C-alpha positions in Angstrom: -32.2 -8.1 -35.8 -28.8 -9.8 -36.8 -28.9 -8.4 -40.2 -29.7 -4.5 -39.0 -26.8 -5.0 -36.6 -24.1 -6.2 -38.5 -25.2 -3.6 -41.5 -24.4 -0.5 -38.6 -28.3 0.3 -39.3 -29.1 3.6 -37.2 -32.3 2.7 -35.4 -34.4 5.6 -33.6 -37.8 3.6 -32.9 -38.3 -0.1 -32.8 -41.6 -2.0 -32.1 -41.2 -5.6 -31.3 -44.2 -7.5 -30.5 -43.7 -11.5 -29.8 -46.8 -13.9 -31.2 -44.0 -16.9 -30.7 -45.4 -18.7 -27.2 -42.3 -21.1 -27.9 -39.4 -18.6 -28.1 -39.8 -16.1 -25.8 -36.0 -14.8 -25.1 -35.7 -11.3 -26.2 -33.2 -11.2 -29.1 -29.5 -10.0 -27.6 -28.8 -8.2 -30.5 -31.0 -5.4 -29.5 -28.3 -3.9 -27.1 -26.3 -2.8 -30.4 -29.0 -0.2 -31.5 -27.4 2.6 -29.3 -29.2 5.4 -31.2 -32.6 4.2 -30.1 -35.0 7.0 -28.9 -38.1 5.0 -28.6 -38.5 1.6 -27.8 -41.6 -0.9 -27.2 -41.5 -4.4 -26.5 -44.3 -6.6 -25.8 -44.1 -10.5 -24.9 -40.8 -11.3 -24.0 -38.4 -13.2 -21.5 -35.6 -10.5 -20.7 -32.1 -11.8 -19.9 -29.6 -9.2 -21.0 -26.1 -9.8 -22.6 -23.4 -9.7 -20.2 -22.0 -6.3 -21.1 -25.5 -4.9 -21.1 -25.5 -1.4 -20.0 -28.7 0.0 -21.0 -29.3 2.6 -24.0 -27.8 6.2 -23.7 -30.1 7.8 -25.9 -33.6 6.2 -25.3 -36.2 8.6 -24.2 -39.4 6.6 -24.5 -39.6 3.0 -23.1 -42.7 0.8 -23.3 -42.7 -3.0 -21.7 -45.7 -5.5 -21.9 -45.7 -9.0 -20.7 -41.6 -8.8 -20.1 -40.6 -11.4 -18.0 -37.3 -9.9 -16.2 -35.9 -13.7 -15.1 -33.4 -14.0 -12.2 -30.9 -14.2 -14.2 -30.8 -10.4 -14.8 -30.1 -9.8 -11.2 -27.7 -6.9 -10.7 -27.8 -5.7 -14.2 -27.7 -1.8 -14.2 -29.9 -0.3 -17.0 -28.6 3.3 -17.5 -31.0 5.3 -19.4 -29.8 8.8 -19.0 -32.3 10.3 -21.4 -35.4 8.3 -20.4 -38.3 10.6 -20.2 -41.0 8.4 -20.3 -41.5 4.7 -18.9 -44.7 2.6 -19.4 -45.0 -0.9 -17.4 -48.0 -3.2 -18.1 -48.1 -6.9 -16.8 -44.4 -7.2 -16.3 -43.0 -9.7 -14.1 -39.8 -10.1 -11.7 -38.8 -6.1 -12.2 -36.9 -6.1 -8.9 -34.3 -8.1 -10.7 -34.1 -5.4 -13.1 -32.3 -1.9 -11.9 -33.4 1.3 -13.8 -31.7 4.4 -13.5 -33.4 7.4 -15.1 -32.7 10.6 -13.7 -34.6 12.5 -16.3 -37.8 10.5 -16.2 -40.8 12.9 -16.4 -43.5 10.3 -16.9 -44.1 7.1 -15.2 -47.3 5.0 -16.2 -47.2 1.6 -14.3 -50.1 -1.3 -14.2 -49.1 -2.4 -10.7 -47.2 -5.2 -9.1 -46.0 -4.8 -5.6 -42.4 -4.1 -6.4 -40.3 -1.6 -4.7 -38.2 -0.7 -7.5 -41.3 0.8 -9.0 -41.8 3.2 -5.8 -37.9 3.8 -6.1 -38.6 5.6 -9.4 -40.9 8.3 -7.7 -37.9 9.3 -6.8 -36.7 10.6 -9.8 -36.0 14.6 -9.8 -37.9 15.5 -12.9 -40.9 13.3 -12.5 -44.0 15.3 -12.8 -46.8 12.8 -14.1 -47.7 9.5 -12.7 -50.4 7.0 -13.5 -51.1 4.0 -11.4 -53.5 1.4 -13.1 -55.0 -1.5 -10.9 -54.2 -4.9 -12.8 -57.8 -6.4 -13.0 -58.1 -10.1 -12.9 -60.1 -12.1 -14.9 -61.3 -14.2 -11.9 -64.6 -12.5 -10.8 -63.4 -12.0 -7.5 -63.0 -8.6 -5.4 -60.0 -9.6 -3.5 -58.1 -10.5 -6.6 -58.9 -7.3 -8.5 -57.9 -5.3 -5.7 -54.7 -6.9 -4.6 -52.0 -5.6 -6.8 -53.1 -1.8 -6.0 -53.6 -2.4 -2.4 -50.0 -4.2 -2.0 -48.3 -1.5 -3.6 -50.2 1.7 -2.2 -49.7 0.0 1.3 -46.0 0.3 0.8 -46.1 3.9 0.1 -46.1 5.3 3.6 -43.0 3.2 4.7 -41.1 3.4 1.4 -41.5 7.2 0.9 -42.1 9.3 3.9 -40.8 12.6 1.8 -42.2 15.2 -0.4 -42.4 14.5 -4.2 -41.7 18.2 -4.9 -41.8 17.5 -8.6 -45.0 15.5 -8.8 -47.8 17.7 -10.8 -50.2 15.0 -12.3 -51.3 12.0 -10.5 -53.9 9.1 -11.8 -55.0 6.2 -9.6 -56.9 4.1 -12.0 -59.6 1.1 -10.5 -59.2 2.7 -7.1 -61.4 1.5 -4.2 -62.1 3.9 -1.6 -63.4 1.4 0.7 -60.2 -0.7 0.7 -58.1 0.8 3.7 -54.8 -0.1 2.2 -55.4 1.5 -1.0 -56.7 4.5 0.8 -54.0 5.1 3.2 -51.6 5.1 0.2 -53.2 7.4 -1.7 -53.5 9.9 1.4 -50.0 9.3 1.7 -49.2 10.3 -1.7 -51.5 13.3 -1.5 -49.8 14.4 1.4 -46.3 14.2 -0.2 -47.1 15.8 -3.5 -46.4 19.4 -2.6 -46.9 20.6 -5.8 -49.6 18.5 -7.3 -52.0 19.9 -9.8 -54.5 17.6 -11.3 -55.8 14.4 -9.5 -57.5 12.0 -11.7 -59.3 8.9 -9.9 -61.7 6.6 -11.3 -63.5 3.8 -9.1 -63.6 -0.3 -9.5 -67.1 -1.1 -10.2 -68.3 -3.7 -8.1 -70.5 -6.4 -9.4 -73.9 -6.6 -7.3 -73.0 -9.5 -5.2 -69.9 -8.2 -3.9 -71.3 -4.7 -2.8 -72.6 -6.1 0.5 -68.9 -7.1 1.3 -67.9 -4.1 0.6 -69.9 -2.2 2.6 -69.1 -4.0 5.4 -65.6 -4.0 4.9 -65.8 0.1 4.4 -65.7 0.7 8.3 -62.2 1.3 8.4 -61.9 3.6 5.7 -64.6 5.6 7.1 -63.2 6.2 10.4 -59.9 6.9 8.5 -61.5 9.8 6.6 -63.5 11.0 9.2 -60.6 11.6 11.7 -59.3 15.3 12.1 -55.9 14.5 11.2 -56.7 12.2 7.8 -54.4 14.1 5.5 -52.6 17.0 7.7 -51.7 18.5 4.2 -52.8 21.7 2.5 -53.1 21.0 -1.3 -52.3 24.2 -2.2 -51.6 24.0 -5.7 -54.2 21.5 -6.7 -56.4 22.7 -9.6 -58.4 20.1 -11.3 -59.9 17.1 -9.7 -61.7 14.4 -12.0 -63.3 11.5 -10.4 -64.9 8.7 -12.6 -67.5 5.6 -12.1 -68.5 7.5 -8.7 -71.1 5.0 -6.8 -71.9 7.6 -3.8 -70.2 5.4 -1.1 -69.8 6.7 2.0 -66.1 6.7 1.8 -66.2 8.4 -1.6 -68.2 11.0 -0.5 -66.0 11.5 2.8 -62.9 11.7 0.3 -64.7 14.2 -2.0 -65.3 16.1 1.4 -61.6 16.1 2.4 -60.3 17.4 -1.2 -62.7 20.2 -1.3 -61.8 21.4 2.3 -58.0 21.1 1.8 -57.8 22.6 -1.7 -57.7 26.4 -1.5 -56.6 26.8 -5.3 -59.2 24.3 -6.6 -60.9 25.5 -10.0 -62.7 22.4 -11.1 -63.9 19.1 -9.8 -65.5 16.9 -12.1 -67.7 13.8 -10.8 -69.4 11.1 -13.2 -71.3 8.7 -11.9 -70.6 4.8 -12.6 -73.0 2.9 -15.2 -75.0 1.5 -11.9 -75.8 4.6 -10.4 -79.4 5.5 -10.9 -80.4 9.5 -11.2 -81.8 9.3 -7.5 -78.4 8.3 -6.2 -76.6 11.0 -8.4 -78.8 13.6 -7.2 -78.0 12.6 -3.8 -74.4 12.6 -4.5 -74.8 16.3 -5.7 -76.9 17.3 -3.1 -74.3 16.3 -0.4 -71.4 17.7 -2.4 -72.8 21.0 -2.5 -73.1 21.0 1.5 -69.7 20.5 1.8 -67.2 23.1 3.1 -65.0 24.3 0.4 -61.1 25.9 1.0 -61.7 27.4 -2.6 -64.4 30.1 -3.3 -64.0 29.5 -6.9 -64.1 26.0 -7.5 -66.7 24.8 -9.9 -68.8 21.4 -9.4 -69.7 19.6 -12.5 -71.9 16.3 -12.2 -71.8 14.0 -15.2 -74.0 10.9 -16.1 -71.8 7.8 -16.8 -69.9 7.3 -19.7 -72.1 5.7 -22.6 -70.8 1.7 -23.0 -69.6 1.0 -26.5 
């Protein structure tokens, strides 16, 4: 990195993956490459130099396992040309301020930092994917924690509309978790121009399904309330739901989408690996009976994806 910076090499794309667990500090000379268009960093501690201001030409930024130490507090990263931002398993992100007014795509593996939600204010943002960080510990609360905390804060941090958002993906979502459900409904309520919605369900270990069924009561009550959504999804065209298990909250959520989407063209429902054919038939039978705001919607039912 020192050699490249001293010889005025103009870099447009750079990938740095650190496998050295003893030395994790990000090379300070990285800030000299102002011509960068695409940058991918993995497994570093980010303590920026004093004069660091950002990358004026960067368009695509991918960060994985980056620790933004408290020493970076107050540093403003100006990324005026950034179009795509991906953040996976990063920590202390609240210590780093990103300004990206041209941001179009945001892909995050969740952690409860308000900074991520503030990025939703980017006026050009059209695509958002939120992924729940799965814990290696076989525990339902641990698996749910990150997405639940993030989505729980959506209503209070962002009560206004996201007019530019057209594509929303929620990965490892739990319909029976009240915090996640309230956050998702808030996003739908405020995404006035949403066109596509993708959701997949976090498959539950058999020994936790009884606990999940017991905890589903508040979520069911919310979905059955008449003012649950209070918003017509006028522009929603395509809904894709994966790993559907046929729980009461899941079915009520599907019913809600069908009732509030007058332009919907296609809804694809794919079962989870634990859903047998009898249950899949019951899911299809229930969905066929639900009222539909759209007269042209096509419902497609698929078996679970093969395990590779």
